[in-house]
C-alpha positions in Angstrom: -1.5 140.4 185.0 -3.0 139.4 181.5 -1.2 138.0 178.6 -1.9 141.4 176.3 -0.4 143.8 179.2 2.6 141.6 179.4 2.8 141.4 175.8 2.3 145.2 175.4 5.1 145.7 178.2 7.6 143.7 176.4 6.9 146.0 173.1 7.3 149.0 175.3 10.8 147.9 177.0 12.0 146.6 173.6 11.4 149.9 172.2 13.3 151.6 174.8 16.0 149.2 174.6 16.6 149.8 171.1 16.6 153.7 171.4 19.0 153.2 174.2 21.4 151.3 172.2 21.1 153.4 169.1 22.1 156.4 171.0 25.0 154.6 172.8 26.3 153.7 169.2 26.0 157.2 168.1 28.2 158.3 170.8 30.6 155.8 170.7 31.0 156.7 166.8 31.3 160.2 167.5 33.9 159.6 170.3 35.8 157.2 167.9 35.8 159.9 165.2 36.8 162.7 167.5 40.0 160.5 168.8 40.9 159.6 165.0 40.9 163.2 164.0 42.9 164.1 167.3 45.8 161.5 165.8 46.3 162.7 162.6 48.8 164.9 161.1 48.9 167.3 158.0 51.8 166.6 155.7 53.3 168.0 152.4 53.2 166.0 149.2 53.6 166.4 145.5 50.7 167.9 143.8 52.3 166.2 140.2 55.2 164.0 139.2 58.6 166.1 139.9 62.0 165.2 138.3 65.4 165.6 139.7 66.7 168.9 140.3 63.1 170.5 139.4 62.4 173.6 141.8 59.7 173.1 144.0 57.2 176.0 143.9 53.6 176.4 145.8 51.9 175.3 142.7 53.7 171.5 143.0 52.6 171.1 146.4 49.5 170.0 148.3 48.3 169.0 151.9 47.1 165.6 152.8 46.4 164.0 156.2 47.6 160.6 157.7 47.6 158.7 160.9 50.1 160.2 163.5 51.5 156.9 164.0 52.3 156.6 160.3 54.5 160.4 160.6 58.0 160.0 160.0 60.5 162.4 162.1 61.9 163.8 158.6 58.5 164.5 157.1 58.1 168.1 155.7 54.9 169.7 157.2 55.3 173.2 156.0 54.9 174.5 152.4 57.0 177.6 152.8 60.0 175.1 154.0 60.0 173.9 150.6 59.4 176.8 148.3 62.6 177.5 146.0 64.3 174.2 147.3 65.2 171.4 144.7 64.2 167.7 144.6 67.3 165.6 144.2 65.5 162.5 142.9 62.4 161.7 141.1 59.1 161.9 142.7 55.5 160.8 142.0 52.3 162.8 142.6 51.3 161.8 146.2 54.7 161.1 147.5 56.0 162.8 150.7 58.6 165.2 151.0 61.2 164.2 153.4 64.4 166.2 154.7 66.8 164.3 152.8 64.9 164.6 149.2 65.5 168.2 148.8 68.3 170.5 148.8 68.8 174.3 148.7 70.9 174.2 145.3 70.6 172.3 142.0 73.0 169.1 142.2 74.2 168.5 138.9 76.6 166.0 137.7 76.2 165.6 134.1 75.6 169.1 132.5 77.3 171.8 133.8 75.4 174.5 132.0 72.4 173.5 134.4 74.3 174.4 137.2 75.6 177.7 136.2 73.2 180.4 138.1 71.1 182.8 135.8 73.4 185.8 134.7 76.9 184.2 135.2 79.2 182.3 132.8 81.6 179.1 133.6 85.2 179.7 132.8 87.9 177.2 133.1 91.7 177.8 133.7 94.7 175.3 133.8 96.1 174.6 137.2 99.1 172.4 138.5 99.2 171.0 141.8 100.7 174.1 143.8 98.4 176.7 142.2 95.1 174.7 143.3 96.2 174.5 147.1 97.6 170.8 146.4 94.4 169.8 144.2 92.4 170.2 147.5 90.1 172.7 145.9 86.7 171.1 145.3 83.3 171.7 143.7 81.4 174.4 145.5 84.5 175.5 147.3 84.9 179.5 147.4 88.5 180.8 146.4 90.4 183.9 145.9 92.3 184.2 142.4 95.6 185.7 142.3 97.7 187.2 139.7 101.6 187.1 139.6 103.8 188.8 137.1 107.7 189.1 137.0 108.5 192.7 136.4 112.2 193.6 135.1 113.0 197.4 136.1 115.4 199.4 133.9 118.3 198.7 136.3 117.8 195.1 135.5 116.3 194.2 139.0 113.8 191.8 138.9 110.5 192.1 140.9 107.7 190.0 141.6 104.1 191.8 141.3 101.1 190.0 142.8 97.4 191.3 143.1 94.2 190.0 143.9 91.9 189.8 140.7 88.7 187.8 142.0 87.5 187.4 145.3 85.0 184.7 146.6 84.5 182.9 143.5 82.6 179.8 143.5 84.2 176.7 141.9 81.7 174.7 139.6 83.8 171.9 138.8 87.6 170.1 139.2 88.2 168.4 136.0 84.8 167.1 134.9 83.9 166.5 138.5 81.1 168.8 139.3 80.5 167.2 142.8 82.5 167.3 146.2 83.6 163.8 146.9 81.6 161.8 149.6 84.5 160.0 150.9 88.7 159.9 150.5 88.0 157.2 148.1 86.5 159.5 145.6 89.3 162.0 145.4 90.8 162.3 141.9 94.0 164.5 140.5 93.1 167.3 138.2 94.3 170.1 135.8 91.6 172.5 135.5 89.4 174.4 137.5 85.8 175.7 136.5 84.5 178.8 137.8 81.3 180.6 137.9 81.4 184.4 137.1 79.8 187.4 135.9 80.9 188.4 132.6 82.7 191.3 133.8 84.8 189.0 136.0 85.1 186.6 133.4 87.1 189.0 131.1 89.3 189.6 133.9 90.4 186.0 134.2 90.6 185.6 130.5 92.8 188.7 130.5 95.2 187.0 133.1 95.2 183.6 131.4 96.6 185.4 128.3 99.3 186.8 130.1 100.1 183.4 132.1 100.6 182.1 128.4 102.4 185.2 126.6 104.2 186.6 129.4 105.3 183.6 131.8 102.6 185.1 134.7 101.1 182.7 137.2 97.7 182.3 138.6 97.3 180.9 142.3 94.2 180.1 144.0 93.8 180.7 147.6 90.7 178.4 149.4 88.3 180.2 151.6 87.0 178.5 154.6 83.5 176.8 154.9 83.2 177.4 158.7 81.3 180.9 158.2 79.1 179.7 155.5 78.2 176.4 157.4 77.5 178.5 160.6 75.1 180.5 158.5 73.0 177.7 157.2 72.4 176.2 160.7 
């Protein structure tokens, strides 16, 4: 075989080898991209900076993709799960949402006016150890409010009359504490309880409080169970 033929054959073989290598490289890149795509997950992040106690709306959320190996079990992946909740700490734009960073209600520890729901009012009464269930009523508990009054009849007999004036009332604060204790060490005695009431119920409580001062009546709290509430939340 002549040198010219050998040279021409070498060029042809080189071209075929280059073509095969390029096809292999393209297939490898496509396969790698497919694998990467299969190993990612969509999560929800903040579309803008959020402040503590800020309500989460759809406009404040966006979706981003991360590698599956970087996914944390507590990361939230659904916008619907977040809408209407509150963030319990400041968040930066692009920061992911975790279950422990959000809550269903605004947690306020400084201004009680921020804790009162729209349409309601905050009203306080003085209580002693016995009236407050041995000071075991805590913020966010539900209580019934009873009013007791001593009545003297014409025959000079004395009768105590008690009646329920408010039911399932939410406690906003005890003393100046607006957050339930996280441990026994956080316990502190108090002499006032603040309720979240409609304006009409607030008037009922204020009338009862006047009777306490003027007529020697008393107000007692009855603590409701949280068991049913916790079952409903679960």
